[in-house]
All heavy atoms as a GROMACS GRO file, in nm:
protein
  599
    1MET      N    1   2.953  -7.214  -4.574
    1MET     CA    2   3.077  -7.170  -4.518
    1MET      C    3   3.060  -7.024  -4.474
    1MET      O    4   3.006  -6.943  -4.545
    1MET     CB    5   3.187  -7.181  -4.622
    1MET     CG    6   3.317  -7.147  -4.560
    1MET     SD    7   3.458  -7.133  -4.658
    1MET     CE    8   3.511  -7.247  -4.753
    2THR      N    9   3.110  -6.994  -4.357
    2THR     CA   10   3.101  -6.856  -4.308
    2THR      C   11   3.240  -6.793  -4.309
    2THR      O   12   3.341  -6.859  -4.290
    2THR     CB   13   3.044  -6.850  -4.166
    2THR    OG1   14   3.128  -6.927  -4.081
    2THR    CG2   15   2.902  -6.902  -4.161
    3GLU      N   16   3.238  -6.666  -4.330
    3GLU     CA   17   3.363  -6.591  -4.333
    3GLU      C   18   3.380  -6.519  -4.199
    3GLU      O   19   3.288  -6.455  -4.150
    3GLU     CB   20   3.359  -6.489  -4.446
    3GLU     CG   21   3.488  -6.415  -4.464
    3GLU     CD   22   3.480  -6.324  -4.585
    3GLU    OE1   23   3.421  -6.363  -4.687
    3GLU    OE2   24   3.532  -6.213  -4.576
    4ILE      N   25   3.497  -6.531  -4.140
    4ILE     CA   26   3.524  -6.465  -4.013
    4ILE      C   27   3.583  -6.328  -4.042
    4ILE      O   28   3.681  -6.315  -4.112
    4ILE     CB   29   3.622  -6.548  -3.927
    4ILE    CG1   30   3.562  -6.684  -3.897
    4ILE    CG2   31   3.658  -6.475  -3.800
    4ILE    CD1   32   3.658  -6.777  -3.827
    5ALA      N   33   3.519  -6.228  -3.985
    5ALA     CA   34   3.570  -6.092  -4.002
    5ALA      C   35   3.694  -6.073  -3.915
    5ALA      O   36   3.695  -6.111  -3.798
    5ALA     CB   37   3.462  -5.991  -3.964
    6SER      N   38   3.796  -6.016  -3.972
    6SER     CA   39   3.917  -5.992  -3.892
    6SER      C   40   3.893  -5.872  -3.801
    6SER      O   41   3.828  -5.776  -3.841
    6SER     CB   42   4.037  -5.967  -3.983
    6SER     OG   43   4.014  -5.853  -4.061
    7PRO      N   44   3.944  -5.878  -3.680
    7PRO     CA   45   3.923  -5.766  -3.587
    7PRO      C   46   4.000  -5.643  -3.633
    7PRO      O   47   4.108  -5.652  -3.690
    7PRO     CB   48   3.978  -5.818  -3.454
    7PRO     CG   49   4.077  -5.922  -3.493
    7PRO     CD   50   4.024  -5.984  -3.622
    8HIS      N   51   3.942  -5.528  -3.607
    8HIS     CA   52   4.008  -5.401  -3.642
    8HIS      C   53   4.108  -5.367  -3.532
    8HIS      O   54   4.073  -5.358  -3.416
    8HIS     CB   55   3.904  -5.290  -3.654
    8HIS     CG   56   3.964  -5.155  -3.670
    8HIS    ND1   57   4.028  -5.115  -3.786
    8HIS    CD2   58   3.973  -5.050  -3.585
    8HIS    CE1   59   4.072  -4.991  -3.770
    8HIS    NE2   60   4.040  -4.950  -3.649
    9ILE      N   61   4.232  -5.349  -3.570
    9ILE     CA   62   4.335  -5.308  -3.475
    9ILE      C   63   4.377  -5.167  -3.514
    9ILE      O   64   4.433  -5.145  -3.621
    9ILE     CB   65   4.455  -5.403  -3.477
    9ILE    CG1   66   4.411  -5.544  -3.438
    9ILE    CG2   67   4.565  -5.353  -3.385
    9ILE    CD1   68   4.519  -5.648  -3.449
   10SER      N   69   4.346  -5.074  -3.425
   10SER     CA   70   4.377  -4.935  -3.456
   10SER      C   71   4.525  -4.905  -3.431
   10SER      O   72   4.591  -4.973  -3.355
   10SER     CB   73   4.290  -4.842  -3.373
   10SER     OG   74   4.321  -4.856  -3.237
   11ASN      N   75   4.572  -4.805  -3.498
   11ASN     CA   76   4.710  -4.759  -3.480
   11ASN      C   77   4.704  -4.609  -3.451
   11ASN      O   78   4.732  -4.527  -3.538
   11ASN     CB   79   4.792  -4.788  -3.606
   11ASN     CG   80   4.938  -4.763  -3.583
   11ASN    OD1   81   4.984  -4.758  -3.471
   11ASN    ND2   82   5.012  -4.745  -3.691
   12PRO      N   83   4.666  -4.574  -3.327
   12PRO     CA   84   4.648  -4.432  -3.295
   12PRO      C   85   4.782  -4.357  -3.293
   12PRO      O   86   4.886  -4.416  -3.268
   12PRO     CB   87   4.586  -4.434  -3.157
   12PRO     CG   88   4.635  -4.561  -3.097
   12PRO     CD   89   4.644  -4.659  -3.211
   13ARG      N   90   4.775  -4.227  -3.318
   13ARG     CA   91   4.896  -4.145  -3.316
   13ARG      C   92   4.946  -4.124  -3.174
   13ARG      O   93   5.065  -4.104  -3.152
   13ARG     CB   94   4.868  -4.010  -3.381
   13ARG     CG   95   4.841  -4.020  -3.529
   13ARG     CD   96   4.831  -3.884  -3.593
   13ARG     NE   97   4.960  -3.814  -3.585
   13ARG     CZ   98   4.975  -3.685  -3.611
   13ARG    NH1   99   4.872  -3.611  -3.644
   13ARG    NH2  100   5.093  -3.628  -3.601
   14ILE      N  101   4.853  -4.126  -3.075
   14ILE     CA  102   4.889  -4.098  -2.936
   14ILE      C  103   4.882  -4.225  -2.854
   14ILE      O  104   4.782  -4.297  -2.858
   14ILE     CB  105   4.794  -3.993  -2.875
   14ILE    CG1  106   4.792  -3.866  -2.959
   14ILE    CG2  107   4.831  -3.964  -2.730
   14ILE    CD1  108   4.679  -3.772  -2.925
   15MET      N  109   4.989  -4.254  -2.780
   15MET     CA  110   4.990  -4.368  -2.688
   15MET      C  111   5.033  -4.316  -2.551
   15MET      O  112   5.134  -4.246  -2.539
   15MET     CB  113   5.085  -4.477  -2.734
   15MET     CG  114   5.072  -4.599  -2.647
   15MET     SD  115   5.163  -4.745  -2.702
   15MET     CE  116   5.140  -4.745  -2.876
   16VAL      N  117   4.952  -4.351  -2.450
   16VAL     CA  118   4.983  -4.312  -2.313
   16VAL      C  119   5.017  -4.441  -2.238
   16VAL      O  120   4.932  -4.528  -2.221
   16VAL     CB  121   4.864  -4.239  -2.247
   16VAL    CG1  122   4.902  -4.194  -2.107
   16VAL    CG2  123   4.820  -4.121  -2.332
   17LEU      N  124   5.142  -4.453  -2.196
   17LEU     CA  125   5.190  -4.576  -2.133
   17LEU      C  126   5.150  -4.581  -1.986
   17LEU      O  127   5.100  -4.483  -1.930
   17LEU     CB  128   5.341  -4.586  -2.150
   17LEU     CG  129   5.389  -4.582  -2.295
   17LEU    CD1  130   5.540  -4.591  -2.301
   17LEU    CD2  131   5.325  -4.692  -2.377
   18GLY      N  132   5.174  -4.695  -1.923
   18GLY     CA  133   5.135  -4.717  -1.785
   18GLY      C  134   5.200  -4.623  -1.686
   18GLY      O  135   5.301  -4.558  -1.715
   19VAL      N  136   5.142  -4.618  -1.568
   19VAL     CA  137   5.189  -4.528  -1.462
   19VAL      C  138   5.328  -4.570  -1.415
   19VAL      O  139   5.354  -4.687  -1.387
   19VAL     CB  140   5.090  -4.528  -1.343
   19VAL    CG1  141   5.142  -4.442  -1.230
   19VAL    CG2  142   4.952  -4.482  -1.388
   20GLN      N  143   5.418  -4.472  -1.406
   20GLN     CA  144   5.553  -4.494  -1.356
   20GLN      C  145   5.554  -4.471  -1.205
   20GLN      O  146   5.498  -4.373  -1.157
   20GLN     CB  147   5.651  -4.398  -1.424
   20GLN     CG  148   5.654  -4.411  -1.573
   20GLN     CD  149   5.696  -4.550  -1.617
   20GLN    OE1  150   5.799  -4.602  -1.576
   20GLN    NE2  151   5.613  -4.612  -1.700
   21PRO      N  152   5.618  -4.562  -1.129
   21PRO     CA  153   5.614  -4.554  -0.982
   21PRO      C  154   5.710  -4.450  -0.925
   21PRO      O  155   5.806  -4.483  -0.858
   21PRO     CB  156   5.652  -4.695  -0.940
   21PRO     CG  157   5.745  -4.740  -1.048
   21PRO     CD  158   5.692  -4.679  -1.175
   22CYS      N  159   5.685  -4.327  -0.954
   22CYS     CA  160   5.768  -4.217  -0.904
   22CYS      C  161   5.683  -4.128  -0.814
   22CYS      O  162   5.564  -4.146  -0.802
   22CYS     CB  163   5.822  -4.134  -1.021
   22CYS     SG  164   5.927  -4.228  -1.131
   23ILE      N  165   5.748  -4.030  -0.754
   23ILE     CA  166   5.674  -3.932  -0.675
   23ILE      C  167   5.699  -3.797  -0.739
   23ILE      O  168   5.812  -3.748  -0.736
   23ILE     CB  169   5.719  -3.933  -0.528
   23ILE    CG1  170   5.689  -4.070  -0.468
   23ILE    CG2  171   5.650  -3.823  -0.451
   23ILE    CD1  172   5.739  -4.088  -0.327
   24PRO      N  173   5.600  -3.733  -0.799
   24PRO     CA  174   5.465  -3.784  -0.822
   24PRO      C  175   5.463  -3.882  -0.940
   24PRO      O  176   5.550  -3.876  -1.027
   24PRO     CB  177   5.385  -3.657  -0.856
   24PRO     CG  178   5.486  -3.568  -0.920
   24PRO     CD  179   5.617  -3.597  -0.851
   25PRO      N  180   5.365  -3.973  -0.942
   25PRO     CA  181   5.355  -4.067  -1.053
   25PRO      C  182   5.322  -3.995  -1.184
   25PRO      O  183   5.262  -3.888  -1.182
   25PRO     CB  184   5.242  -4.160  -1.010
   25PRO     CG  185   5.169  -4.090  -0.903
   25PRO     CD  186   5.261  -3.990  -0.843
   26PHE      N  187   5.366  -4.053  -1.294
   26PHE     CA  188   5.338  -3.995  -1.424
   26PHE      C  189   5.325  -4.106  -1.527
   26PHE      O  190   5.355  -4.222  -1.499
   26PHE     CB  191   5.449  -3.897  -1.465
   26PHE     CG  192   5.582  -3.962  -1.488
   26PHE    CD1  193   5.618  -4.011  -1.612
   26PHE    CD2  194   5.672  -3.976  -1.382
   26PHE    CE1  195   5.742  -4.072  -1.632
   26PHE    CE2  196   5.795  -4.037  -1.401
   26PHE     CZ  197   5.830  -4.085  -1.526
   27ARG      N  198   5.280  -4.070  -1.646
   27ARG     CA  199   5.270  -4.163  -1.757
   27ARG      C  200   5.347  -4.105  -1.875
   27ARG      O  201   5.345  -3.984  -1.898
   27ARG     CB  202   5.123  -4.185  -1.795
   27ARG     CG  203   5.046  -4.249  -1.680
   27ARG     CD  204   4.900  -4.262  -1.709
   27ARG     NE  205   4.880  -4.376  -1.798
   27ARG     CZ  206   4.762  -4.430  -1.823
   27ARG    NH1  207   4.654  -4.382  -1.766
   27ARG    NH2  208   4.751  -4.533  -1.904
   28ILE      N  209   5.416  -4.190  -1.947
   28ILE     CA  210   5.492  -4.147  -2.064
   28ILE      C  211   5.396  -4.134  -2.182
   28ILE      O  212   5.311  -4.221  -2.203
   28ILE     CB  213   5.604  -4.248  -2.094
   28ILE    CG1  214   5.705  -4.248  -1.979
   28ILE    CG2  215   5.672  -4.216  -2.228
   28ILE    CD1  216   5.808  -4.357  -1.987
   29VAL      N  217   5.413  -4.027  -2.258
   29VAL     CA  218   5.329  -4.003  -2.375
   29VAL      C  219   5.414  -4.018  -2.501
   29VAL      O  220   5.522  -3.960  -2.511
   29VAL     CB  221   5.267  -3.862  -2.372
   29VAL    CG1  222   5.182  -3.837  -2.495
   29VAL    CG2  223   5.186  -3.841  -2.246
   30GLU      N  224   5.363  -4.098  -2.595
   30GLU     CA  225   5.427  -4.114  -2.725
   30GLU      C  226   5.332  -4.060  -2.831
   30GLU      O  227   5.211  -4.082  -2.824
   30GLU     CB  228   5.455  -4.261  -2.756
   30GLU     CG  229   5.559  -4.326  -2.670
   30GLU     CD  230   5.585  -4.470  -2.712
   30GLU    OE1  231   5.521  -4.520  -2.808
   30GLU    OE2  232   5.669  -4.533  -2.647
   31ILE      N  233   5.388  -3.991  -2.928
   31ILE     CA  234   5.311  -3.946  -3.044
   31ILE      C  235   5.388  -3.990  -3.168
   31ILE      O  236   5.507  -3.965  -3.180
   31ILE     CB  237   5.290  -3.795  -3.043
   31ILE    CG1  238   5.202  -3.757  -2.923
   31ILE    CG2  239   5.226  -3.747  -3.174
   31ILE    CD1  240   5.171  -3.610  -2.909
   32ASP      N  241   5.317  -4.059  -3.255
   32ASP     CA  242   5.377  -4.114  -3.378
   32ASP      C  243   5.498  -4.200  -3.348
   32ASP      O  244   5.598  -4.197  -3.419
   32ASP     CB  245   5.412  -4.001  -3.475
   32ASP     CG  246   5.290  -3.926  -3.524
   32ASP    OD1  247   5.181  -3.985  -3.528
   32ASP    OD2  248   5.303  -3.807  -3.556
   33GLY      N  249   5.494  -4.275  -3.236
   33GLY     CA  250   5.600  -4.367  -3.200
   33GLY      C  251   5.720  -4.304  -3.131
   33GLY      O  252   5.818  -4.371  -3.102
   34GLU      N  253   5.713  -4.175  -3.104
   34GLU     CA  254   5.825  -4.104  -3.042
   34GLU      C  255   5.783  -4.054  -2.903
   34GLU      O  256   5.675  -3.997  -2.886
   34GLU     CB  257   5.863  -3.985  -3.128
   34GLU     CG  258   5.977  -3.903  -3.074
   34GLU     CD  259   6.008  -3.784  -3.164
   34GLU    OE1  260   5.985  -3.791  -3.285
   34GLU    OE2  261   6.054  -3.682  -3.109
   35VAL      N  262   5.868  -4.077  -2.804
   35VAL     CA  263   5.840  -4.027  -2.670
   35VAL      C  264   5.847  -3.874  -2.674
   35VAL      O  265   5.948  -3.817  -2.716
   35VAL     CB  266   5.941  -4.082  -2.566
   35VAL    CG1  267   5.920  -4.018  -2.431
   35VAL    CG2  268   5.928  -4.233  -2.556
   36VAL      N  269   5.737  -3.810  -2.628
   36VAL     CA  270   5.732  -3.664  -2.633
   36VAL      C  271   5.726  -3.600  -2.495
   36VAL      O  272   5.739  -3.478  -2.484
   36VAL     CB  273   5.614  -3.613  -2.719
   36VAL    CG1  274   5.631  -3.659  -2.862
   36VAL    CG2  275   5.482  -3.657  -2.661
   37GLY      N  276   5.706  -3.681  -2.391
   37GLY     CA  277   5.703  -3.622  -2.258
   37GLY      C  278   5.632  -3.707  -2.156
   37GLY      O  279   5.597  -3.822  -2.181
   38GLU      N  280   5.613  -3.644  -2.041
   38GLU     CA  281   5.546  -3.709  -1.928
   38GLU      C  282   5.413  -3.640  -1.906
   38GLU      O  283   5.401  -3.519  -1.925
   38GLU     CB  284   5.629  -3.695  -1.801
   38GLU     CG  285   5.766  -3.756  -1.810
   38GLU     CD  286   5.852  -3.724  -1.688
   38GLU    OE1  287   5.809  -3.645  -1.602
   38GLU    OE2  288   5.964  -3.776  -1.681
   39ALA      N  289   5.315  -3.718  -1.862
   39ALA     CA  290   5.184  -3.662  -1.829
   39ALA      C  291   5.149  -3.699  -1.686
   39ALA      O  292   5.164  -3.814  -1.645
   39ALA     CB  293   5.078  -3.715  -1.924
   40LYS      N  294   5.103  -3.600  -1.612
   40LYS     CA  295   5.057  -3.624  -1.476
   40LYS      C  296   4.905  -3.613  -1.468
   40LYS      O  297   4.846  -3.636  -1.364
   40LYS     CB  298   5.123  -3.525  -1.380
   40LYS     CG  299   5.273  -3.547  -1.371
   40LYS     CD  300   5.339  -3.447  -1.278
   40LYS     CE  301   5.487  -3.471  -1.271
   40LYS     NZ  302   5.563  -3.412  -1.379
   41SER      N  303   4.843  -3.576  -1.582
   41SER     CA  304   4.698  -3.564  -1.590
   41SER      C  305   4.655  -3.568  -1.736
   41SER      O  306   4.738  -3.562  -1.827
   41SER     CB  307   4.652  -3.432  -1.527
   41SER     OG  308   4.695  -3.324  -1.608
   42VAL      N  309   4.525  -3.577  -1.757
   42VAL     CA  310   4.469  -3.575  -1.891
   42VAL      C  311   4.504  -3.444  -1.962
   42VAL      O  312   4.531  -3.442  -2.082
   42VAL     CB  313   4.316  -3.594  -1.886
   42VAL    CG1  314   4.252  -3.572  -2.020
   42VAL    CG2  315   4.281  -3.732  -1.834
   43THR      N  316   4.509  -3.337  -1.887
   43THR     CA  317   4.543  -3.207  -1.945
   43THR      C  318   4.681  -3.211  -2.010
   43THR      O  319   4.700  -3.156  -2.120
   43THR     CB  320   4.539  -3.097  -1.836
   43THR    OG1  321   4.410  -3.097  -1.777
   43THR    CG2  322   4.569  -2.961  -1.894
   44ASP      N  323   4.777  -3.278  -1.947
   44ASP     CA  324   4.911  -3.290  -2.005
   44ASP      C  325   4.908  -3.367  -2.137
   44ASP      O  326   4.982  -3.334  -2.230
   44ASP     CB  327   5.005  -3.359  -1.907
   44ASP     CG  328   5.032  -3.278  -1.781
   44ASP    OD1  329   5.012  -3.155  -1.783
   44ASP    OD2  330   5.073  -3.339  -1.680
   45VAL      N  331   4.823  -3.468  -2.145
   45VAL     CA  332   4.810  -3.546  -2.269
   45VAL      C  333   4.754  -3.456  -2.380
   45VAL      O  334   4.804  -3.455  -2.492
   45VAL     CB  335   4.720  -3.670  -2.248
   45VAL    CG1  336   4.696  -3.742  -2.380
   45VAL    CG2  337   4.781  -3.765  -2.145
   46LEU      N  338   4.651  -3.380  -2.347
   46LEU     CA  339   4.590  -3.290  -2.446
   46LEU      C  340   4.687  -3.182  -2.491
   46LEU      O  341   4.691  -3.146  -2.609
   46LEU     CB  342   4.462  -3.228  -2.388
   46LEU     CG  343   4.347  -3.327  -2.364
   46LEU    CD1  344   4.234  -3.258  -2.289
   46LEU    CD2  345   4.299  -3.388  -2.494
   47GLU      N  346   4.766  -3.130  -2.398
   47GLU     CA  347   4.866  -3.028  -2.433
   47GLU      C  348   4.974  -3.085  -2.525
   47GLU      O  349   5.017  -3.018  -2.619
   47GLU     CB  350   4.927  -2.967  -2.308
   47GLU     CG  351   4.833  -2.876  -2.233
   47GLU     CD  352   4.890  -2.824  -2.102
   47GLU    OE1  353   4.998  -2.869  -2.060
   47GLU    OE2  354   4.823  -2.739  -2.041
   48ALA      N  355   5.018  -3.208  -2.498
   48ALA     CA  356   5.118  -3.272  -2.585
   48ALA      C  357   5.060  -3.293  -2.724
   48ALA      O  358   5.128  -3.267  -2.825
   48ALA     CB  359   5.162  -3.405  -2.524
   49ALA      N  360   4.936  -3.338  -2.732
   49ALA     CA  361   4.871  -3.358  -2.861
   49ALA      C  362   4.862  -3.227  -2.938
   49ALA      O  363   4.893  -3.220  -3.057
   49ALA     CB  364   4.732  -3.419  -2.842
   50ALA      N  365   4.820  -3.121  -2.869
   50ALA     CA  366   4.807  -2.990  -2.934
   50ALA      C  367   4.941  -2.939  -2.986
   50ALA      O  368   4.948  -2.878  -3.092
   50ALA     CB  369   4.746  -2.891  -2.836
   51ALA      N  370   5.048  -2.967  -2.912
   51ALA     CA  371   5.182  -2.924  -2.955
   51ALA      C  372   5.222  -2.989  -3.087
   51ALA      O  373   5.303  -2.935  -3.161
   51ALA     CB  374   5.284  -2.956  -2.846
   52PHE      N  375   5.163  -3.105  -3.117
   52PHE     CA  376   5.191  -3.176  -3.241
   52PHE      C  377   5.080  -3.156  -3.344
   52PHE      O  378   5.071  -3.228  -3.443
   52PHE     CB  379   5.214  -3.324  -3.214
   52PHE     CG  380   5.352  -3.354  -3.163
   52PHE    CD1  381   5.384  -3.330  -3.030
   52PHE    CD2  382   5.451  -3.400  -3.247
   52PHE    CE1  383   5.512  -3.355  -2.982
   52PHE    CE2  384   5.579  -3.424  -3.201
   52PHE     CZ  385   5.609  -3.401  -3.068
   53GLY      N  386   4.991  -3.060  -3.316
   53GLY     CA  387   4.885  -3.029  -3.411
   53GLY      C  388   4.770  -3.129  -3.414
   53GLY      O  389   4.697  -3.135  -3.512
   54ILE      N  390   4.755  -3.206  -3.306
   54ILE     CA  391   4.648  -3.306  -3.299
   54ILE      C  392   4.537  -3.253  -3.210
   54ILE      O  393   4.561  -3.220  -3.094
   54ILE     CB  394   4.700  -3.440  -3.242
   54ILE    CG1  395   4.817  -3.492  -3.325
   54ILE    CG2  396   4.588  -3.542  -3.234
   54ILE    CD1  397   4.890  -3.609  -3.262
   55THR      N  398   4.417  -3.248  -3.264
   55THR     CA  399   4.301  -3.209  -3.185
   55THR      C  400   4.230  -3.336  -3.142
   55THR      O  401   4.194  -3.419  -3.225
   55THR     CB  402   4.204  -3.122  -3.268
   55THR    OG1  403   4.274  -3.007  -3.313
   55THR    CG2  404   4.085  -3.081  -3.185
   56VAL      N  405   4.213  -3.353  -3.012
   56VAL     CA  406   4.148  -3.472  -2.958
   56VAL      C  407   4.006  -3.435  -2.917
   56VAL      O  408   3.987  -3.351  -2.830
   56VAL     CB  409   4.226  -3.528  -2.836
   56VAL    CG1  410   4.156  -3.649  -2.779
   56VAL    CG2  411   4.369  -3.562  -2.876
   57HIS      N  412   3.909  -3.498  -2.981
   57HIS     CA  413   3.769  -3.473  -2.948
   57HIS      C  414   3.714  -3.576  -2.850
   57HIS      O  415   3.621  -3.547  -2.776
   57HIS     CB  416   3.682  -3.473  -3.074
   57HIS     CG  417   3.717  -3.362  -3.168
   57HIS    ND1  418   3.687  -3.231  -3.143
   57HIS    CD2  419   3.782  -3.363  -3.287
   57HIS    CE1  420   3.730  -3.155  -3.242
   57HIS    NE2  421   3.790  -3.232  -3.330
   58ASP      N  422   3.772  -3.697  -2.852
   58ASP     CA  423   3.721  -3.805  -2.768
   58ASP      C  424   3.840  -3.887  -2.716
   58ASP      O  425   3.901  -3.963  -2.791
   58ASP     CB  426   3.626  -3.893  -2.849
   58ASP     CG  427   3.563  -4.004  -2.767
   58ASP    OD1  428   3.590  -4.014  -2.645
   58ASP    OD2  429   3.485  -4.083  -2.825
   59LEU      N  430   3.870  -3.874  -2.588
   59LEU     CA  431   3.982  -3.948  -2.528
   59LEU      C  432   3.954  -4.097  -2.516
   59LEU      O  433   4.045  -4.175  -2.490
   59LEU     CB  434   4.014  -3.890  -2.390
   59LEU     CG  435   4.084  -3.756  -2.391
   59LEU    CD1  436   4.080  -3.693  -2.252
   59LEU    CD2  437   4.228  -3.770  -2.437
   60ASP      N  438   3.830  -4.137  -2.537
   60ASP     CA  439   3.794  -4.279  -2.530
   60ASP      C  440   3.796  -4.347  -2.667
   60ASP      O  441   3.769  -4.466  -2.677
   60ASP     CB  442   3.655  -4.296  -2.467
   60ASP     CG  443   3.654  -4.254  -2.321
   60ASP    OD1  444   3.752  -4.284  -2.251
   60ASP    OD2  445   3.556  -4.192  -2.279
   61ASP      N  446   3.828  -4.273  -2.772
   61ASP     CA  447   3.831  -4.328  -2.907
   61ASP      C  448   3.964  -4.400  -2.929
   61ASP      O  449   4.069  -4.336  -2.933
   61ASP     CB  450   3.814  -4.216  -3.009
   61ASP     CG  451   3.806  -4.267  -3.152
   61ASP    OD1  452   3.832  -4.386  -3.176
   61ASP    OD2  453   3.774  -4.186  -3.241
   62PRO      N  454   3.962  -4.534  -2.942
   62PRO     CA  455   4.088  -4.609  -2.959
   62PRO      C  456   4.159  -4.580  -3.090
   62PRO      O  457   4.275  -4.615  -3.105
   62PRO     CB  458   4.044  -4.755  -2.950
   62PRO     CG  459   3.899  -4.754  -2.986
   62PRO     CD  460   3.845  -4.621  -2.942
   63ASP      N  461   4.093  -4.515  -3.185
   63ASP     CA  462   4.160  -4.475  -3.308
   63ASP      C  463   4.240  -4.347  -3.289
   63ASP      O  464   4.320  -4.310  -3.375
   63ASP     CB  465   4.058  -4.455  -3.421
   63ASP     CG  466   3.997  -4.586  -3.466
   63ASP    OD1  467   4.066  -4.690  -3.458
   63ASP    OD2  468   3.880  -4.586  -3.510
   64VAL      N  469   4.220  -4.279  -3.175
   64VAL     CA  470   4.289  -4.154  -3.148
   64VAL      C  471   4.396  -4.172  -3.040
   64VAL      O  472   4.510  -4.130  -3.055
   64VAL     CB  473   4.189  -4.044  -3.105
   64VAL    CG1  474   4.261  -3.916  -3.069
   64VAL    CG2  475   4.087  -4.021  -3.214
   65VAL      N  476   4.357  -4.235  -2.927
   65VAL     CA  477   4.448  -4.252  -2.813
   65VAL      C  478   4.443  -4.397  -2.765
   65VAL      O  479   4.335  -4.454  -2.749
   65VAL     CB  480   4.406  -4.161  -2.694
   65VAL    CG1  481   4.504  -4.178  -2.578
   65VAL    CG2  482   4.398  -4.016  -2.735
   66ARG      N  483   4.560  -4.455  -2.743
   66ARG     CA  484   4.567  -4.588  -2.681
   66ARG      C  485   4.620  -4.569  -2.540
   66ARG      O  486   4.728  -4.513  -2.519
   66ARG     CB  487   4.660  -4.681  -2.759
   66ARG     CG  488   4.670  -4.819  -2.690
   66ARG     CD  489   4.747  -4.919  -2.769
   66ARG     NE  490   4.674  -4.944  -2.892
   66ARG     CZ  491   4.732  -4.977  -3.007
   66ARG    NH1  492   4.863  -4.988  -3.014
   66ARG    NH2  493   4.661  -4.998  -3.115
   67TRP      N  494   4.540  -4.614  -2.443
   67TRP     CA  495   4.578  -4.607  -2.301
   67TRP      C  496   4.632  -4.743  -2.262
   67TRP      O  497   4.561  -4.843  -2.268
   67TRP     CB  498   4.456  -4.571  -2.217
   67TRP     CG  499   4.398  -4.437  -2.250
   67TRP    CD1  500   4.298  -4.411  -2.338
   67TRP    CD2  501   4.439  -4.311  -2.198
   67TRP    NE1  502   4.275  -4.276  -2.343
   67TRP    CE2  503   4.358  -4.212  -2.258
   67TRP    CE3  504   4.535  -4.272  -2.106
   67TRP    CZ2  505   4.372  -4.077  -2.228
   67TRP    CZ3  506   4.548  -4.137  -2.076
   67TRP    CH2  507   4.467  -4.041  -2.137
   68VAL      N  508   4.756  -4.750  -2.219
   68VAL     CA  509   4.821  -4.876  -2.180
   68VAL      C  510   4.829  -4.881  -2.028
   68VAL      O  511   4.876  -4.786  -1.966
   68VAL     CB  512   4.963  -4.885  -2.242
   68VAL    CG1  513   5.032  -5.013  -2.198
   68VAL    CG2  514   4.956  -4.876  -2.393
   69GLY      N  515   4.783  -4.988  -1.968
   69GLY     CA  516   4.792  -5.003  -1.823
   69GLY      C  517   4.694  -4.919  -1.747
   69GLY      O  518   4.721  -4.880  -1.634
   70GLY      N  519   4.582  -4.892  -1.805
   70GLY     CA  520   4.478  -4.812  -1.740
   70GLY      C  521   4.409  -4.723  -1.841
   70GLY      O  522   4.437  -4.730  -1.960
   71ASP      N  523   4.319  -4.641  -1.793
   71ASP     CA  524   4.246  -4.552  -1.883
   71ASP      C  525   4.278  -4.406  -1.848
   71ASP      O  526   4.373  -4.379  -1.775
   71ASP     CB  527   4.096  -4.579  -1.876
   71ASP     CG  528   4.038  -4.560  -1.737
   71ASP    OD1  529   4.107  -4.504  -1.649
   71ASP    OD2  530   3.924  -4.602  -1.715
   72LYS      N  531   4.197  -4.316  -1.897
   72LYS     CA  532   4.224  -4.174  -1.874
   72LYS      C  533   4.208  -4.132  -1.729
   72LYS      O  534   4.249  -4.023  -1.691
   72LYS     CB  535   4.132  -4.089  -1.962
   72LYS     CG  536   3.986  -4.103  -1.930
   72LYS     CD  537   3.900  -4.024  -2.026
   72LYS     CE  538   3.754  -4.045  -1.995
   72LYS     NZ  539   3.669  -3.984  -2.096
   73PHE      N  540   4.152  -4.221  -1.646
   73PHE     CA  541   4.136  -4.190  -1.504
   73PHE      C  542   4.245  -4.254  -1.417
   73PHE      O  543   4.246  -4.236  -1.296
   73PHE     CB  544   3.999  -4.238  -1.454
   73PHE     CG  545   3.884  -4.175  -1.526
   73PHE    CD1  546   3.803  -4.248  -1.610
   73PHE    CD2  547   3.858  -4.040  -1.512
   73PHE    CE1  548   3.698  -4.192  -1.676
   73PHE    CE2  549   3.753  -3.980  -1.580
   73PHE     CZ  550   3.672  -4.056  -1.662
   74THR      N  551   4.338  -4.328  -1.477
   74THR     CA  552   4.442  -4.400  -1.403
   74THR      C  553   4.570  -4.316  -1.398
   74THR      O  554   4.641  -4.306  -1.498
   74THR     CB  555   4.470  -4.536  -1.470
   74THR    OG1  556   4.348  -4.607  -1.483
   74THR    CG2  557   4.568  -4.617  -1.387
   75TRP      N  558   4.597  -4.258  -1.283
   75TRP     CA  559   4.716  -4.175  -1.267
   75TRP      C  560   4.801  -4.216  -1.147
   75TRP      O  561   4.900  -4.150  -1.114
   75TRP     CB  562   4.678  -4.027  -1.261
   75TRP     CG  563   4.618  -3.988  -1.393
   75TRP    CD1  564   4.485  -3.979  -1.422
   75TRP    CD2  565   4.687  -3.961  -1.514
   75TRP    NE1  566   4.469  -3.948  -1.555
   75TRP    CE2  567   4.591  -3.936  -1.613
   75TRP    CE3  568   4.822  -3.956  -1.548
   75TRP    CZ2  569   4.625  -3.904  -1.745
   75TRP    CZ3  570   4.857  -3.926  -1.680
   75TRP    CH2  571   4.758  -3.901  -1.776
   76THR      N  572   4.764  -4.323  -1.079
   76THR     CA  573   4.845  -4.380  -0.971
   76THR      C  574   4.850  -4.530  -0.989
   76THR      O  575   4.763  -4.590  -1.052
   76THR     CB  576   4.786  -4.348  -0.832
   76THR    OG1  577   4.653  -4.403  -0.825
   76THR    CG2  578   4.782  -4.200  -0.806
   77ARG      N  579   4.955  -4.592  -0.936
   77ARG     CA  580   4.966  -4.738  -0.944
   77ARG      C  581   4.875  -4.801  -0.840
   77ARG      O  582   4.858  -4.750  -0.731
   77ARG     CB  583   5.110  -4.782  -0.919
   77ARG     CG  584   5.195  -4.744  -1.039
   77ARG     CD  585   5.323  -4.813  -1.035
   77ARG     NE  586   5.302  -4.950  -1.080
   77ARG     CZ  587   5.398  -5.027  -1.126
   77ARG    NH1  588   5.519  -4.982  -1.131
   77ARG    NH2  589   5.374  -5.148  -1.164
   78HIS      N  590   4.820  -4.915  -0.875
   78HIS     CA  591   4.729  -4.986  -0.784
   78HIS      C  592   4.797  -5.106  -0.726
   78HIS      O  593   4.874  -5.170  -0.782
   78HIS     CB  594   4.602  -5.027  -0.856
   78HIS     CG  595   4.526  -4.910  -0.909
   78HIS    ND1  596   4.432  -4.845  -0.836
   78HIS    CD2  597   4.533  -4.845  -1.027
   78HIS    CE1  598   4.381  -4.746  -0.907
   78HIS    NE2  599   4.442  -4.744  -1.024
   0.00000   0.00000   0.00000
């Protein structure tokens, strides 16, 4: 009998939601489940994290940041 390992589901403190169809487009940033602002670039995400005392070393680490509807390079709707 083999045991199936359960997949690891991370619960990062920072969540960047999908691009909003506005002019200019932006993404909503949540920290600890609370909406903290809008981001128009990766810099805005890092600034929001810093405001909450979070240092981000790797934007691709799913344990740190969850990107919804795209990745750190997605800032316009396709």
